[in-house]
C-alpha positions in Angstrom: 118.2 -98.4 -14.6 115.8 -100.2 -12.3 115.8 -97.2 -9.9 114.7 -95.0 -12.7 112.0 -97.4 -13.6 110.6 -97.6 -10.1 110.8 -93.9 -9.7 108.9 -93.4 -13.0 106.1 -95.8 -11.8 106.1 -94.9 -8.1 107.3 -98.4 -7.0 109.8 -99.6 -4.4 113.0 -101.0 -5.9 113.3 -103.6 -3.1 110.0 -105.2 -4.0 110.9 -105.9 -7.7 111.5 -109.6 -8.5 113.0 -110.7 -11.7 110.9 -113.5 -13.3 112.2 -114.0 -16.8 114.5 -112.6 -19.5 114.8 -113.8 -23.1 114.4 -110.8 -25.3 112.8 -108.7 -22.6 113.5 -108.5 -18.8 110.3 -109.0 -16.9 109.8 -108.2 -13.2 106.9 -108.9 -10.8 105.7 -106.4 -8.2 103.5 -107.6 -5.4 100.0 -106.3 -4.6 100.3 -103.3 -2.3 98.1 -100.5 -0.9 95.0 -101.6 -2.8 96.9 -102.1 -6.1 97.0 -105.5 -7.7 100.1 -107.4 -8.5 101.9 -105.9 -11.4 104.4 -106.8 -14.2 107.1 -104.4 -15.2 108.8 -105.1 -18.6 112.1 -103.7 -19.8 112.7 -103.7 -23.6 115.8 -102.7 -25.5 115.4 -100.5 -28.6 117.5 -103.0 -30.6 114.6 -105.4 -30.2 111.6 -103.0 -30.2 111.7 -99.3 -30.4 109.3 -97.2 -28.3 106.8 -96.8 -31.2 106.6 -100.5 -31.7 106.0 -101.1 -28.0 103.3 -98.4 -28.0 101.7 -100.1 -31.0 101.6 -103.4 -29.2 100.0 -101.7 -26.1 97.5 -99.9 -28.3 96.3 -103.2 -29.7 96.2 -104.8 -26.2 94.1 -101.8 -25.0 91.7 -102.3 -27.9 91.3 -106.0 -27.0 90.9 -105.2 -23.3 88.3 -102.5 -24.0 86.3 -105.1 -26.1 86.2 -107.8 -23.4 89.2 -109.9 -24.2 91.0 -111.3 -21.1 94.4 -109.6 -21.4 96.3 -107.5 -18.8 95.4 -103.9 -18.2 98.1 -101.4 -19.2 99.2 -99.2 -16.3 100.7 -95.8 -17.1 103.7 -94.2 -15.4 103.3 -91.3 -13.0 103.7 -89.1 -16.1 100.8 -90.9 -17.7 102.9 -92.7 -20.3 102.4 -96.3 -21.5 106.0 -96.5 -22.6 108.5 -94.9 -20.3 112.0 -94.2 -21.7 114.5 -95.2 -19.1 118.3 -95.3 -19.9 120.8 -97.2 -21.8 118.5 -97.7 -24.8 115.8 -99.3 -22.6 112.1 -98.5 -22.2 109.6 -99.8 -19.7 105.9 -100.7 -19.6 103.7 -101.9 -16.7 100.7 -104.2 -16.7 98.4 -105.9 -14.2 99.5 -109.4 -13.5 97.3 -112.1 -15.0 95.2 -114.2 -12.6 96.1 -117.9 -12.3 99.3 -119.7 -13.3 101.2 -121.2 -16.2 99.1 -124.4 -17.1 100.2 -127.6 -15.3 99.2 -131.1 -16.1 96.1 -130.6 -13.9 94.9 -127.7 -16.1 95.5 -129.5 -19.4 91.9 -130.5 -20.1 89.0 -129.8 -22.4 87.8 -126.8 -20.4 91.1 -125.0 -20.9 91.2 -126.0 -24.6 87.7 -124.5 -25.2 88.7 -121.3 -23.4 92.0 -121.2 -25.4 90.1 -121.5 -28.6 87.6 -118.9 -27.6 90.1 -116.2 -26.7 91.9 -116.7 -30.0 88.6 -116.5 -31.8 87.8 -113.3 -30.0 91.1 -111.8 -31.1 90.7 -112.8 -34.7 87.2 -111.4 -34.7 88.2 -108.1 -33.2 91.4 -107.6 -35.3 89.2 -107.3 -38.4 87.9 -103.9 -37.1 91.1 -102.8 -35.4 92.5 -99.5 -36.7 96.1 -98.7 -35.7 97.3 -95.2 -35.2 98.6 -93.5 -38.3 102.3 -93.3 -37.3 102.4 -96.2 -34.9 101.9 -99.7 -36.4 103.1 -103.2 -35.8 105.2 -104.8 -38.5 104.0 -107.2 -41.2 105.6 -110.7 -40.7 108.0 -110.1 -43.6 109.5 -107.2 -41.8 110.2 -109.2 -38.6 113.9 -109.9 -38.3 113.4 -113.2 -36.4 111.2 -114.4 -39.3 113.7 -113.5 -42.0 114.9 -117.0 -42.8 116.6 -116.2 -46.1 118.8 -113.7 -44.3 119.8 -115.9 -41.4 119.9 -119.5 -42.7 123.5 -120.2 -43.7 124.4 -120.8 -47.4 126.2 -124.0 -46.2 122.7 -125.5 -45.7 121.3 -125.4 -49.3 118.6 -128.0 -48.7 117.2 -126.2 -45.6 117.3 -122.9 -47.6 115.5 -124.5 -50.5 112.8 -125.9 -48.1 112.4 -122.4 -46.6 112.2 -120.7 -50.0 109.5 -123.2 -51.1 107.4 -122.5 -48.0 107.8 -118.8 -48.3 106.6 -118.9 -51.9 103.7 -121.1 -50.8 102.7 -118.6 -48.1 102.3 -115.9 -50.8 99.5 -118.0 -52.4 97.3 -117.9 -49.3 94.2 -115.5 -49.1 95.1 -112.2 -47.6 91.7 -110.6 -47.0 90.4 -109.4 -43.6 88.7 -112.8 -43.0 92.1 -114.5 -43.1 94.8 -112.0 -42.3 95.4 -109.3 -39.7 97.2 -108.3 -36.5 97.5 -111.4 -34.4 99.3 -112.5 -31.2 101.7 -114.9 -33.1 102.9 -116.8 -30.0 100.0 -117.8 -27.8 101.5 -121.1 -26.6 100.7 -122.4 -23.1 103.5 -120.3 -21.5 102.1 -117.1 -22.7 98.8 -117.2 -20.8 97.8 -117.9 -17.2 94.9 -120.2 -16.4 92.7 -120.3 -13.2 91.2 -123.3 -11.5 88.0 -122.9 -13.5 89.9 -123.0 -16.8 89.7 -119.2 -17.5 92.5 -117.8 -19.5 94.3 -114.5 -19.6 96.6 -114.0 -22.6 99.8 -111.9 -22.3 103.2 -111.4 -24.0 102.0 -109.7 -27.2 105.6 -108.7 -27.9 105.7 -110.8 -31.1 102.3 -109.6 -32.4 102.4 -108.8 -36.1 100.3 -108.9 -39.3 100.0 -112.6 -40.3 97.5 -115.2 -41.3 95.0 -116.3 -38.7 95.9 -119.8 -39.7 99.5 -119.2 -38.6 98.3 -117.9 -35.2 96.5 -121.2 -34.8 99.3 -123.3 -36.2 101.9 -121.9 -33.8 99.6 -123.0 -30.9 99.2 -126.5 -32.4 103.0 -126.7 -32.9 103.5 -126.0 -29.2 100.9 -128.7 -28.3 102.8 -131.3 -30.4 106.2 -130.3 -28.9 104.8 -130.6 -25.4 103.4 -134.1 -26.1 106.8 -135.2 -27.5 108.5 -134.0 -24.3 106.3 -136.0 -22.0 107.8 -139.2 -20.5 104.4 -140.9 -20.0 102.2 -141.0 -23.0 98.7 -142.4 -22.6 97.6 -142.1 -26.3 99.2 -141.6 -29.7 100.2 -138.1 -30.9 97.4 -138.2 -33.4 94.9 -139.0 -30.7 96.3 -136.2 -28.6 96.0 -133.7 -31.5 92.5 -134.9 -32.2 91.5 -134.4 -28.6 93.0 -130.9 -28.5 91.5 -129.8 -31.9 88.0 -131.0 -31.1 87.8 -128.8 -28.0 89.9 -125.9 -29.2 87.8 -125.5 -32.3 84.6 -125.8 -30.3 85.7 -122.7 -28.4 87.0 -120.9 -31.4 83.8 -121.4 -33.5 81.7 -120.1 -30.7 83.0 -116.6 -31.5 84.5 -116.7 -35.0 84.2 -118.6 -38.3 87.0 -121.2 -38.9 87.8 -121.3 -42.6 88.1 -124.8 -44.0 91.4 -124.2 -45.8 93.2 -123.5 -42.5 93.2 -127.2 -41.6 94.4 -128.2 -45.0 97.2 -125.7 -44.7 98.3 -127.1 -41.3 101.0 -129.5 -42.5 102.8 -126.8 -44.4 102.3 -124.2 -41.7 103.7 -126.6 -39.1 106.8 -127.2 -41.3 107.1 -123.4 -41.7 107.1 -122.9 -38.0 109.7 -125.6 -37.4 111.9 -123.7 -39.9 111.3 -120.5 -38.1 112.5 -122.0 -34.8 115.5 -123.5 -36.6 116.2 -120.0 -38.0 116.0 -118.5 -34.5 118.5 -121.0 -33.2 120.9 -119.9 -36.0 120.4 -116.3 -34.8 121.0 -117.0 -31.2 123.7 -119.7 -31.3 127.0 -120.4 -32.9 127.0 -123.8 -34.6 130.8 -124.2 -34.0 130.6 -123.8 -30.3 127.4 -125.5 -29.2 127.4 -129.1 -28.0 125.5 -131.6 -25.9 121.7 -131.8 -25.9 121.2 -128.6 -27.9 123.4 -129.8 -30.7 121.6 -133.1 -30.8 118.2 -131.3 -31.0 119.6 -129.0 -33.7 120.9 -131.9 -35.8 117.6 -133.8 -35.4 115.6 -130.8 -36.5 117.9 -130.2 -39.5 117.3 -133.8 -40.6 113.6 -133.5 -40.2 113.5 -130.3 -42.3 115.6 -131.8 -45.0 113.5 -134.9 -45.3 110.1 -133.2 -45.0 109.3 -135.3 -41.9 105.7 -134.4 -40.8 105.2 -133.0 -37.4 102.2 -135.3 -37.0 100.5 -137.9 -39.1 97.1 -136.6 -38.1 94.8 -136.4 -41.1 93.9 -132.7 -41.3 
């Protein structure tokens, strides 16, 4: 399969390095002969078919052409963005983002401002984005990994009740172009690279779908909270940390796009919704009867937090 991929893109098989693989297999290819470092991604049709991947790249190209710092899409030798390979897989290739996954050294107000600014750019541009007629990304309700009522077990009636309540609440939110559109949906700090000057390049648009802008923002905030809770050394409270992040993130966002007031008021419910989404994904990927150890401890803790409506943070939104 990899030989077919490298032949399609004119690469050397021996120079491919596997860098990650959760739902996609991602490979790095070094700079060579005047070409920059590249990323090759393999996707199985069970996860995304070729049209869905093409729709993702079409949106990325639109953002790139309008000045957003995202990787450039590199076509195959045949001029294709999505190259059918074998065994149900298809491939795409991008320039590798500059910089690195953020470290403690990068975690500062400069990065937060740029993080907010790039999200604001995307939300501003998505309002005028026009997808191709026969190639379009899904609405969030069509995403299998977000389908909680299908995957949450009937043996957990309280969790299902909480999920149903939040899903009904989502339907009450404004769904106009100022609040809803095609968004990244997963721009946590492992889905962008940052340079020494704090500049950000966003990647991994594989989860992009039509959702509320506030959700796009909440999933970032959720990742900030989870990161804080994993740290051994804590120099301030979680609420102080959230306040610090929000002040600078919103500064960057509001430089390029209007931040609607109701988004902050909706954050507690959106954070609870995201916690349920991740709990739902665990049910899709793991068998409760066979897991043990740290994962089972985390799972039980999350279940208890969901059932008791424990807030992710006591920050006063």
